[in-house]
Kinemage of the C-alpha trace (Angstrom):
@kinemage 1
@onewidth
@group {chain A} dominant
@subgroup {mainchain}
@vectorlist {calphas} color= white
{ca met a 1} P 15.855 0.382 -7.251
{ca ser a 2} L 13.672 1.738 -9.938
{ca asp a 3} L 12.823 5.396 -11.411
{ca pro a 4} L 8.959 5.935 -11.004
{ca val a 5} L 6.859 5.823 -14.069
{ca val a 6} L 4.014 8.474 -13.741
{ca val a 7} L 0.818 8.282 -15.403
{ca val a 8} L -2.295 10.529 -15.330
{ca his a 9} L -6.130 9.512 -15.387
{ca arg a 10} L -8.518 11.582 -15.870
{ca ser a 11} L -10.865 11.639 -13.263
{ca ser a 12} L -11.023 9.878 -9.863
{ca glu a 13} L -13.685 6.636 -11.150
{ca leu a 14} L -11.372 5.984 -14.570
{ca leu a 15} L -8.264 5.722 -12.157
{ca ala a 16} L -9.978 2.878 -10.270
{ca gln a 17} L -10.693 1.637 -12.927
{ca ala a 18} L -7.667 1.599 -14.503
{ca val a 19} L -5.144 0.472 -11.240
{ca ala a 20} L -7.487 -2.486 -10.983
{ca ala a 21} L -7.073 -3.688 -14.535
{ca arg a 22} L -3.097 -3.679 -14.003
{ca leu a 23} L -3.435 -5.090 -10.760
{ca ile a 24} L -5.435 -7.846 -11.935
{ca thr a 25} L -2.780 -8.326 -14.687
{ca arg a 26} L -0.126 -8.108 -12.476
{ca leu a 27} L -1.684 -11.108 -10.149
{ca val a 28} L -1.744 -13.455 -12.765
{ca asp a 29} L 1.324 -13.040 -14.487
{ca ala a 30} L 2.465 -13.119 -10.862
{ca gln a 31} L 1.008 -16.020 -10.392
{ca ser a 32} L 1.773 -17.805 -13.340
{ca ser a 33} L 4.922 -18.093 -12.285
{ca gly a 34} L 3.827 -21.223 -10.422
{ca arg a 35} L 3.603 -18.742 -7.025
{ca pro a 36} L 1.427 -17.494 -4.929
{ca ala a 37} L 0.938 -13.859 -5.244
{ca ser a 38} L 1.665 -11.227 -2.664
{ca leu a 39} L -0.142 -8.233 -2.334
{ca val a 40} L 0.396 -5.176 0.190
{ca leu a 41} L -3.543 -2.826 0.894
{ca thr a 42} L -3.406 0.147 1.802
{ca gly a 43} L -6.129 2.299 2.496
{ca gly a 44} L -8.131 5.273 1.949
{ca gly a 45} L -10.771 6.896 -0.384
{ca ile a 46} L -8.737 5.830 -3.810
{ca ala a 47} L -8.729 2.356 -2.098
{ca ala a 48} L -11.393 1.582 -1.437
{ca gln a 49} L -12.817 3.247 -4.974
{ca thr a 50} L -9.556 0.534 -7.229
{ca tyr a 51} L -10.783 -2.446 -4.322
{ca ala a 52} L -14.519 -2.276 -5.413
{ca ala a 53} L -13.200 -2.132 -9.339
{ca val a 54} L -11.279 -5.292 -8.641
{ca ala a 55} L -14.155 -6.804 -7.503
{ca gln a 56} L -16.916 -5.388 -10.410
{ca ala a 57} L -13.932 -5.948 -13.387
{ca pro a 58} L -15.438 -9.479 -14.550
{ca ala a 59} L -11.784 -10.278 -15.268
{ca his a 60} L -11.285 -10.424 -11.618
{ca ala a 61} L -11.938 -14.672 -11.786
{ca ala a 62} L -8.872 -14.987 -13.919
{ca val a 63} L -7.101 -14.622 -10.892
{ca asp a 64} L -7.255 -17.073 -7.984
{ca trp a 65} L -8.042 -15.381 -5.231
{ca ser a 66} L -6.730 -18.307 -2.890
{ca leu a 67} L -3.427 -17.370 -4.114
{ca val a 68} L -2.721 -14.331 -3.440
{ca asp a 69} L -1.086 -13.198 -0.069
{ca leu a 70} L -2.283 -10.511 1.357
{ca trp a 71} L -0.585 -8.017 4.178
{ca trp a 72} L -1.339 -4.343 4.837
{ca gly a 73} L 0.853 -1.433 5.500
{ca asp a 74} L -0.143 0.265 7.987
{ca glu a 75} L -3.624 -0.101 10.109
{ca arg a 76} L -5.057 1.844 12.697
{ca phe a 77} L -4.279 0.794 16.447
{ca leu a 78} L -8.204 -0.108 16.523
{ca pro a 79} L -10.346 -3.685 17.285
{ca ser a 80} L -11.169 -5.706 15.035
{ca gly a 81} L -14.162 -4.939 12.445
{ca asp a 82} L -13.785 -1.349 13.853
{ca pro a 83} L -14.939 1.101 10.571
{ca glu a 84} L -11.470 3.438 10.495
{ca arg a 85} L -9.267 0.223 10.427
{ca asn a 86} L -7.746 -0.095 6.528
{ca glu a 87} L -8.519 -4.067 6.933
{ca thr a 88} L -12.424 -3.215 7.482
{ca gln a 89} L -12.762 -1.042 4.366
{ca ala a 90} L -10.716 -3.736 2.252
{ca arg a 91} L -12.972 -6.638 3.384
{ca asp a 92} L -16.374 -4.268 3.067
{ca ala a 93} L -15.907 -3.707 -0.518
{ca leu a 94} L -13.582 -6.539 -2.175
{ca leu a 95} L -12.120 -9.495 0.490
{ca asp a 96} L -15.828 -10.669 1.462
{ca lys a 97} L -16.229 -10.675 -1.984
{ca val a 98} L -13.788 -12.837 -3.373
{ca ala a 99} L -12.744 -16.476 -2.036
{ca val a 100} L -9.887 -15.438 -0.962
{ca asp a 101} L -7.541 -18.467 1.783
{ca pro a 102} L -8.443 -16.726 5.356
{ca ala a 103} L -4.945 -18.481 6.203
{ca arg a 104} L -3.952 -15.874 3.216
{ca val a 105} L -4.611 -12.796 4.593
{ca his a 106} L -2.567 -11.422 6.942
{ca pro a 107} L -4.569 -8.144 9.058
{ca met a 108} L -1.946 -5.966 11.910
{ca pro a 109} L -3.111 -6.878 15.525
{ca gly a 110} L -6.089 -4.118 17.226
{ca pro a 111} L -6.023 -4.120 20.896
{ca asp a 112} L -8.315 -6.651 21.254
{ca ala a 113} L -5.781 -9.730 20.061
{ca thr a 114} L -5.357 -11.738 22.046
{ca gly a 115} L -1.688 -10.826 23.671
{ca his a 116} L -1.612 -7.375 21.538
{ca gly a 117} L -3.084 -4.744 23.606
{ca asp a 118} L 0.205 -2.830 23.467
{ca pro a 119} L 0.829 -0.941 19.740
{ca asp a 120} L 4.479 -2.404 20.330
{ca glu a 121} L 3.781 -6.595 20.911
{ca ala a 122} L 1.044 -6.057 17.310
{ca ala a 123} L 3.726 -4.605 16.064
{ca ala a 124} L 6.821 -7.475 16.737
{ca ala a 125} L 3.925 -9.614 15.899
{ca tyr a 126} L 3.250 -8.562 12.263
{ca ala a 127} L 6.886 -8.247 11.815
{ca glu a 128} L 7.767 -11.774 13.114
{ca glu a 129} L 4.708 -13.272 10.757
{ca leu a 130} L 6.545 -11.649 7.560
{ca arg a 131} L 9.325 -13.282 8.629
{ca arg a 132} L 7.733 -16.513 8.833
{ca ala a 133} L 6.502 -15.441 5.591
{ca thr a 134} L 9.407 -15.035 3.816
{ca arg a 135} L 11.505 -17.210 1.369
{ca his a 136} L 15.297 -17.951 0.597
{ca glu a 137} L 14.697 -16.544 -2.425
{ca asp a 138} L 13.282 -12.756 -1.530
{ca his a 139} L 16.769 -12.441 0.240
{ca gly a 140} L 15.714 -10.711 3.105
{ca met a 141} L 13.279 -10.016 6.546
{ca val a 142} L 10.206 -9.601 4.646
{ca pro a 143} L 8.841 -11.391 1.254
{ca ala a 144} L 9.080 -9.552 -1.393
{ca phe a 145} L 5.470 -8.660 -2.443
{ca asp a 146} L 4.805 -8.620 -5.923
{ca val a 147} L 2.868 -5.249 -4.893
{ca leu a 148} L 3.139 -2.038 -2.409
{ca met a 149} L -0.339 -0.583 -2.912
{ca leu a 150} L 0.710 3.452 -1.032
{ca gly a 151} L -2.176 5.889 -0.641
{ca met a 152} L 0.007 9.386 0.492
{ca gly a 153} L -1.225 12.830 2.771
{ca pro a 154} L -1.105 15.901 1.758
{ca asp a 155} L 1.624 16.540 3.934
{ca gly a 156} L 3.599 13.520 1.792
{ca his a 157} L 2.696 10.662 4.019
{ca val a 158} L 2.939 7.330 3.410
{ca ala a 159} L 1.582 4.170 5.107
{ca ser a 160} L 1.133 5.065 7.932
{ca leu a 161} L 4.956 7.421 8.221
{ca phe a 162} L 4.729 10.865 8.950
{ca pro a 163} L 7.693 13.692 8.021
{ca glu a 164} L 9.851 14.440 10.530
{ca his a 165} L 8.749 11.306 12.450
{ca pro a 166} L 11.227 9.011 14.592
{ca glu a 167} L 9.192 5.874 12.803
{ca leu a 168} L 11.622 7.047 9.268
{ca tyr a 169} L 14.302 6.007 11.294
{ca asp a 170} L 13.214 2.583 12.197
{ca glu a 171} L 14.790 -0.113 11.015
{ca arg a 172} L 12.892 -2.932 12.342
{ca ala a 173} L 10.099 -4.861 10.072
{ca val a 174} L 7.553 -2.569 11.823
{ca thr a 175} L 7.176 0.310 13.802
{ca ala a 176} L 4.745 1.222 16.494
{ca val a 177} L 3.455 5.027 15.528
{ca arg a 178} L 2.316 6.886 18.341
{ca gly a 179} L 1.381 10.676 17.949
{ca ser a 180} L -0.104 10.614 14.481
{ca pro a 181} L -1.064 14.108 13.083
{ca lys a 182} L -3.994 12.100 11.958
{ca pro a 183} L -6.462 10.636 13.895
{ca pro a 184} L -6.229 7.861 15.342
{ca pro a 185} L -3.079 9.047 17.467
{ca thr a 186} L -1.594 5.165 17.552
{ca arg a 187} L -0.967 3.110 14.930
{ca ile a 188} L 0.720 -0.013 13.011
{ca ser a 189} L 3.597 0.530 10.710
{ca met a 190} L 5.580 -1.632 7.883
{ca thr a 191} L 8.641 0.593 8.032
{ca val a 192} L 11.348 2.093 4.620
{ca pro a 193} L 13.346 -0.725 4.618
{ca thr a 194} L 9.948 -2.829 4.535
{ca leu a 195} L 8.144 -0.871 2.045
{ca leu a 196} L 12.082 -1.120 -0.501
{ca ser a 197} L 11.618 -5.566 -0.989
{ca ala a 198} L 8.403 -4.574 -2.617
{ca arg a 199} L 8.880 -5.628 -6.700
{ca glu a 200} L 6.830 -3.154 -7.196
{ca val a 201} L 5.568 0.203 -5.545
{ca trp a 202} L 1.793 1.698 -6.700
{ca phe a 203} L 1.709 5.305 -5.527
{ca val a 204} L -2.453 5.301 -6.016
{ca val a 205} L -3.086 9.883 -5.343
{ca ser a 206} L -6.708 11.575 -6.114
{ca gly a 207} L -6.919 14.987 -5.847
{ca ala a 208} L -6.156 18.086 -5.823
{ca asp a 209} L -4.693 18.522 -1.882
{ca lys a 210} L -1.909 15.955 -3.228
{ca ala a 211} L -0.487 18.463 -5.697
{ca arg a 212} L 1.802 19.608 -3.819
{ca ala a 213} L 3.344 16.836 -2.277
{ca thr a 214} L 2.901 14.057 -5.792
{ca arg a 215} L 5.589 17.140 -6.845
{ca leu a 216} L 7.626 17.224 -4.171
{ca ala a 217} L 8.064 13.356 -3.767
{ca leu a 218} L 9.319 13.215 -7.501
{ca ser a 219} L 11.550 16.026 -7.755
{ca gly a 220} L 13.739 14.679 -5.351
{ca ala a 221} L 13.303 15.753 -1.766
{ca gly a 222} L 14.136 13.887 1.488
{ca leu a 223} L 12.499 10.739 3.005
{ca met a 224} L 12.278 13.014 6.287
{ca gln a 225} L 10.576 15.995 4.622
{ca val a 226} L 8.436 14.608 2.101
{ca pro a 227} L 8.701 10.061 3.239
{ca ala a 228} L 6.547 9.317 -0.164
{ca ala a 229} L 10.162 10.527 -2.088
{ca gly a 230} L 12.295 7.568 -0.416
{ca val a 231} L 9.522 4.650 -1.346
{ca arg a 232} L 10.725 2.466 -4.842
{ca gly a 233} L 10.089 -1.032 -5.820
{ca arg a 234} L 13.139 -2.837 -7.090
{ca gln a 235} L 11.867 -3.542 -10.248
{ca arg a 236} L 9.152 -0.775 -11.318
{ca thr a 237} L 7.860 2.264 -9.366
{ca trp a 238} L 4.444 3.417 -10.447
{ca trp a 239} L 2.775 7.070 -9.663
{ca leu a 240} L -0.516 6.108 -11.200
{ca leu a 241} L -2.485 9.707 -10.489
{ca asp a 242} L -5.725 11.750 -11.386
{ca arg a 243} L -5.004 14.739 -13.552
{ca asp a 244} L -6.287 16.845 -10.363
{ca ala a 245} L -3.302 15.382 -8.479
{ca ala a 246} L -0.826 15.727 -11.255
{ca ser a 247} L -0.982 18.960 -11.664
{ca glu a 248} L 1.841 20.000 -10.698
{ca val a 249} L 3.699 17.757 -12.049
{ca pro a 250} L 5.926 18.713 -15.270
{ca ser a 251} L 4.566 17.585 -18.787
{ca glu a 252} L 7.787 15.771 -19.321
{ca leu a 253} L 7.178 13.277 -16.507
{ca ala a 254} L 3.585 12.198 -17.000
{ca arg a 255} L 1.597 10.231 -19.412
{ca ser a 256} L -2.152 9.692 -20.038
{ca gly a 257} L -3.801 6.882 -19.339
{ca ser a 258} L -6.447 8.140 -19.757
{ca pro a 259} L -7.671 10.779 -23.196
């Protein structure tokens, strides 16, 4: 697993624009190898800002969006189209504005999906979808995603994996989450082994309420106490922060991404 690289931007607006530019470049680079790129999306306010910045950037046309496989790291177990779903957020901000191939867009099932009214059934179905998309060269039970984007909560949770919750021990590819401390209580999430399959993991974090969790995650805290501390990319791990989120990070760990 890779060591984290921390880049700090002056504001959340600059952070979103910088991550958008970085993402466009990374997807173009992945496609230059002659294969589709794969991207795992997240939810949250800074994620929505980033997706909107991608859609607004003229350079987004350099990506062949019809050859990007799109997945989600977690989802609220709500019906399709619900405004609280991460999928709805991503579609509104980006996916409805670029020429994606619907067959390459892989939302997590909601309770309205045929045959998946139970979250455990929905999680198993998503795990099977990941398995079918896995190639021999991925060397695992899920694809080796080019970029896996993650936010982080003030408690250090990532995707829908919360501190001290049993889902952190789950070795399946995808798990149902019940009793989430954040509403809604029922969710679906990729598990730690699946998150660790990504070539690059990008933590995109903004806000002073995330400062303590950011410091703990980068200081070697345990997975059970700070789930974000236990997730890294196979090749690269980026912590892309605004100044507020980085306010407790030791200066020697961070580099400036914007003046």
